[in-house]
VOGU-3710 file (C-alpha; in Angstrom, 3 decimals, decimal comma):
1> mgsshphgps> 104,793/54,710/135,717  107,041/54,934/138,606  109,997/52,635/137,286  109,496/54,703/133,719  110,273/57,783/135,436  114,172/57,455/136,121  114,708/54,999/133,062  111,926/55,438/130,762  111,229/58,053/127,939  110,597/60,874/130,427
11> rplsptmggl> 114,504/61,351/131,400  115,820/61,314/127,968  112,696/63,448/126,774  113,558/66,472/129,056  117,011/67,392/127,495  115,793/66,769/124,237  112,599/68,675/124,268  113,258/71,015/127,351  116,984/71,291/126,890  116,912/71,788/123,149
21> yseylnpekv> 114,233/74,567/123,064  115,936/76,182/126,333  119,424/76,677/123,926  117,056/78,920/121,824  117,858/81,911/123,941  121,283/80,765/124,993  123,901/83,903/123,803  126,715/81,727/123,444  125,470/78,921/121,326  125,877/80,632/117,913
31> lehynytket> 129,352/81,608/119,020  129,964/77,807/119,989  128,731/76,780/116,515  130,817/79,194/114,540  133,920/78,289/116,489  133,252/74,800/115,562  132,764/75,328/112,020  134,768/78,013/110,573  138,479/78,272/110,615  138,613/82,007/112,072
41> ldmqetpsrk> 135,760/84,259/113,043  137,059/87,214/111,279  134,063/89,179/111,541  135,446/92,740/111,164  133,563/95,319/109,258  136,447/95,665/106,500  136,131/98,026/103,663  135,481/95,419/100,988  132,896/93,843/103,281  131,621/97,403/103,807
51> vasafiiilc> 131,075/97,860/100,032  130,097/94,467/99,377  126,941/94,775/102,218  126,200/98,284/100,622  125,720/96,673/96,991  123,436/93,882/98,279  121,393/96,396/99,805  120,960/98,464/96,796  120,342/95,674/94,908  117,627/94,190/97,149
61> caivmenllv> 116,333/97,769/97,157  116,015/97,482/93,516  114,236/94,047/93,927  111,678/95,857/96,073  110,986/98,776/93,774  110,513/96,811/90,557  108,401/93,902/92,014  106,547/96,648/94,037  105,702/98,213/90,536  104,446/94,995/89,146
71> liavarnskf> 102,146/94,422/92,276  100,474/97,743/91,884  100,133/97,095/88,129  98,478/93,857/88,613  96,167/95,352/91,332  95,301/98,751/89,656  93,803/97,205/86,792  91,223/94,630/86,191  92,381/93,261/83,144  95,296/91,860/84,866
81> hsamylflgn> 92,952/89,966/87,443  93,236/86,925/85,232  94,787/83,715/86,226  98,294/84,391/84,402  98,924/87,734/85,980  98,008/86,464/89,299  100,440/84,164/89,215  103,016/86,813/88,289  101,648/89,018/91,079  102,204/86,099/93,347
91> laasdllagv> 105,846/85,860/92,285  106,335/89,594/92,534  105,362/89,137/95,935  107,653/86,651/96,911  110,417/88,351/95,178  109,600/91,597/96,903  109,799/89,920/100,210  113,197/88,067/99,517  114,410/91,384/98,687  113,274/92,772/102,280
101> afvantllsg> 114,718/89,564/103,757  117,991/89,855/102,325  118,188/93,262/103,546  117,725/92,089/106,693  119,873/89,129/106,597  122,857/91,558/105,397  121,932/94,107/108,281  122,078/91,179/110,718  125,414/89,594/109,142  128,924/90,063/110,105
111> pvtlsltplq> 130,036/91,005/113,657  126,536/91,311/114,364  125,746/87,275/114,099  128,012/86,434/117,116  125,825/88,473/119,195  122,313/86,751/118,220  120,807/83,915/120,393  119,910/80,982/118,226  116,204/82,040/117,878  117,013/85,207/116,451
121> wfaregsafi> 119,569/83,759/114,135  116,711/81,064/112,963  114,865/83,876/112,371  117,005/85,564/110,112  118,171/82,380/108,208  114,475/81,094/108,028  113,104/84,351/106,792  115,248/84,358/103,594  114,857/80,592/103,279  111,002/81,075/103,096
131> tlsasvfsll> 110,970/84,004/100,774  113,481/82,637/98,377  111,771/79,521/98,656  108,395/80,805/97,864  110,038/82,408/94,893  111,139/79,192/93,289  107,612/77,365/94,174  105,938/80,212/92,522  108,131/79,533/89,502  106,898/76,034/89,288
141> aiaierhvai> 103,223/77,064/89,657  103,547/79,310/86,685  105,214/76,423/84,782  102,216/74,278/85,966  99,860/76,996/84,914  101,499/77,293/81,452  101,415/73,739/80,803  97,681/73,398/81,501  96,677/76,535/79,461  98,903/75,790/76,448
151> akvklygsdk> 98,695/72,197/76,628  94,903/71,963/76,645  94,887/75,197/74,679  91,778/76,696/76,963  91,935/79,459/79,586  90,929/79,428/82,986  87,346/79,920/83,623  85,543/81,084/86,664  85,124/77,620/87,735  88,906/77,027/87,545
161> scrmlmliga> 89,943/79,952/90,160  89,862/77,192/92,845  92,807/75,271/90,998  94,784/78,880/90,839  94,276/79,728/94,536  95,480/75,835/95,639  98,525/76,335/93,646  99,618/79,656/95,229  98,581/78,533/98,407  100,677/75,444/98,335
171> swlmslilgg> 103,615/77,484/97,046  103,539/79,325/100,396  102,608/76,559/102,584  105,431/74,646/101,339  107,726/77,413/101,508  106,824/77,977/105,322  107,149/74,339/106,422  110,476/74,254/104,360  112,057/77,448/106,229  110,282/76,468/109,373
181> lpilgwncld> 111,669/73,109/109,918  114,965/74,280/111,616  113,145/76,432/114,115  111,114/73,310/114,728  113,711/71,067/115,996  115,391/69,972/112,856  118,912/71,427/113,517  122,026/70,585/115,093  121,933/72,550/118,454  122,567/69,143/120,389
191> nleacstvlp> 125,102/67,840/117,951  127,854/69,809/116,550  129,221/67,060/114,324  126,089/67,234/112,264  126,288/71,050/111,646  126,401/72,663/108,198  129,502/74,544/107,572  127,822/77,319/105,587  124,568/77,445/108,103  125,976/76,281/111,252
201> lyakhyvlcv> 123,232/75,933/113,183  121,117/73,707/110,405  121,778/70,303/110,171  123,124/68,908/107,240  120,748/66,348/106,577  118,321/69,305/106,454  120,584/70,975/104,058  120,555/68,183/101,847  116,837/68,006/101,933  116,618/71,222/100,886
211> vtifsvilla> 119,013/70,589/97,883  116,948/67,658/96,884  113,570/69,675/96,792  114,979/72,375/94,941  116,604/70,046/92,390  113,415/68,174/91,972  111,761/71,490/91,137  114,250/72,596/88,689  113,815/69,334/86,767  110,091/69,889/86,943
221> ivalyvriyf> 110,154/73,255/85,346  112,541/72,088/82,832  110,395/69,082/82,054  107,212/71,477/81,952  108,468/73,851/79,653  110,113/71,322/77,235  106,437/70,055/77,284  105,368/73,332/76,326  107,893/73,685/73,581  106,642/70,382/71,742
231> vvrsshadia> 103,032/71,127/72,194  103,298/74,524/70,579  105,421/73,069/67,875  102,889/70,353/66,969  99,820/73,128/67,167  100,467/75,189/64,159  96,697/75,401/63,544  96,220/76,895/66,878  99,300/79,013/67,572  101,201/81,226/65,231
241> gsqtlallkt> 104,585/80,890/64,291  105,585/84,270/65,667  104,175/83,528/68,876  105,858/79,891/68,841  109,175/81,658/68,325  108,051/84,201/71,139  107,216/81,081/73,450  110,387/79,790/72,856  112,506/82,916/73,399  110,732/83,305/76,817
251> vtivlgvfii> 111,055/79,891/78,028  114,805/80,087/77,105  115,581/82,860/79,103  113,136/81,891/81,712  114,952/78,488/82,305  118,464/79,981/81,613  118,615/82,664/84,191  116,744/80,279/86,970  119,608/77,626/86,242  122,437/80,239/86,269
261> cwlpafsill> 121,259/82,273/89,377  120,725/78,948/91,359  122,908/76,248/90,175  125,978/77,627/92,108  123,955/77,896/95,428  122,438/74,632/94,905  126,083/73,416/93,864  127,611/74,793/97,293  124,770/73,547/99,402  125,277/69,945/97,901
271> ldstcpvrac> 128,744/70,445/98,629  128,297/71,403/102,248  126,164/68,435/103,182  128,802/66,053/102,289  132,310/68,020/103,100  133,557/67,318/106,529  134,007/70,420/108,757  136,826/72,692/108,150  137,794/70,669/104,839  136,168/72,507/102,084
281> pvlykahyff> 137,499/76,361/102,286  135,237/77,399/99,534  132,313/76,968/101,572  133,706/79,903/103,902  132,494/82,177/100,317  128,966/80,571/100,358  127,412/83,982/100,933  128,563/85,194/97,505  126,927/82,135/95,749  123,677/83,169/97,636
291> afatlnslln> 123,960/86,777/96,906  124,242/85,706/93,290  121,289/83,637/93,702  119,092/86,744/94,827  119,363/87,868/91,201  116,767/85,527/90,015  114,410/87,717/92,079  115,521/90,978/90,229  115,445/89,503/86,927  111,988/87,907/87,224
301> pviytwcsrd> 109,808/90,892/86,834  112,305/91,967/83,722  111,924/88,839/81,910  107,974/88,388/82,563  107,110/92,077/82,239  109,016/92,696/79,221  107,321/89,264/77,608  104,112/91,005/78,167  103,213/94,202/76,148  100,235/95,132/78,166
311> lrrevlrplq> 101,801/94,520/81,731  104,740/96,463/80,568  102,768/99,423/79,729  101,078/99,260/83,165  104,257/98,946/84,837  105,825/101,838/83,234  102,876/104,104/83,787  103,874/105,391/87,195  106,957/106,594/85,679  105,584/108,105/82,827
321> cwrqgervtg> 103,146/109,878/85,171  106,579/111,241/86,910  107,773/112,762/83,720  104,568/114,134/82,641  104,266/115,947/85,759  108,037/117,367/85,531  107,136/118,678/82,076  103,875/120,278/83,229  105,900/121,816/86,234  108,648/123,054/83,714
331> rrggtpghrl> 106,018/124,808/81,634  103,628/127,075/83,605  102,342/128,562/80,228  101,248/125,118/79,016  98,050/123,261/79,475  98,629/120,591/81,791  95,328/118,680/81,239  96,488/118,307/77,666  99,752/116,741/78,819  98,324/114,363/81,587
341> lplrssssle> 95,172/113,128/79,019  95,329/110,679/77,990  98,466/108,843/79,456  97,958/105,864/76,465  98,244/108,435/73,541  101,631/109,726/75,338  103,191/106,520/75,492  105,377/105,496/72,611  104,955/101,952/73,713  101,019/102,444/73,246
351> rglhmptspt> 101,597/104,393/69,935  103,689/101,828/68,680  102,048/98,558/69,594  98,506/98,340/68,561  98,020/94,725/69,805  94,404/93,393/70,584  93,588/93,371/74,611  91,052/90,881/74,848  91,394/88,055/77,853  92,125/85,494/75,005
361> flegntvv> 94,932/87,144/73,306  96,364/88,300/76,410  96,691/84,647/77,695  98,026/83,329/74,388  100,206/86,324/73,985  101,797/86,174/77,511  104,221/83,394/76,845  105,665/82,646/80,170
//
């Protein structure tokens, strides 16, 4: 014990553990890492940067609002408490939080960045990583659920709720673990040469790990939807031709949007993990690639709600109520009760779409 104190693991463990975590509150550490990885520390609030920040914040507010409408629709109508709609609600929750996290990330960027401590910086980037990861994992969970429901041509029963909760719980657990690894110690605070250029306090090996995981998820989603397509094509007796075309259309949109939105961000992170410091100027524009990836959180609710007529009607219901209220307010001599009752008969979507709404049909018709 005595001999191990000066020469054994106790001595290096102190600077590794205590020294590393003590740096989390060092206000000079972020500046040191940005000086090392960036060619210039031009953090001035130029007009173009202000316009870009304002646009991103408006975009994220739209993400929050539309996903909030989906969550309200799923929560208020018991018809949407089936497995598929709960998965969509989970996706909407992750996308909503992604919008909130990206607003915070934008407000804490620019000149504010260099005033952050490493702990604050890890919280800023980690929250964005967690929520965006949760959105990606939710897409994977939906693909798994659709494969189970369609490949086996059977719906979730009450005995299958455990599997649904496990998928949702696993998506959030994996997101928390993936986004929290740097703050737990997988970072480059004690090794500048191992630092990422895009995320100067993250280790390149961590960035490469994230890219690898996301790439595997992308391949898994593609494989699942390809499998779904072939199952549907070979199941003419069980699934109508129109539903087959609808499924193919939805799958194409989902995969296309996912790949278009995320592939540039994956590519820039992969380049970052392999490129020497200051050798790839395109890495200094990485924030544009991440902003573009956030569009996936904006488009997901649009894709899924417009591929489900019932969910679309429920999402539009608050907007229709507001329009009805405006009409009633403007017509004092009218009959408000007639205008507000019933909402379904006043909706053009309801009048034009007379579709069955049994749980069996919904699960077959919500081709996500």
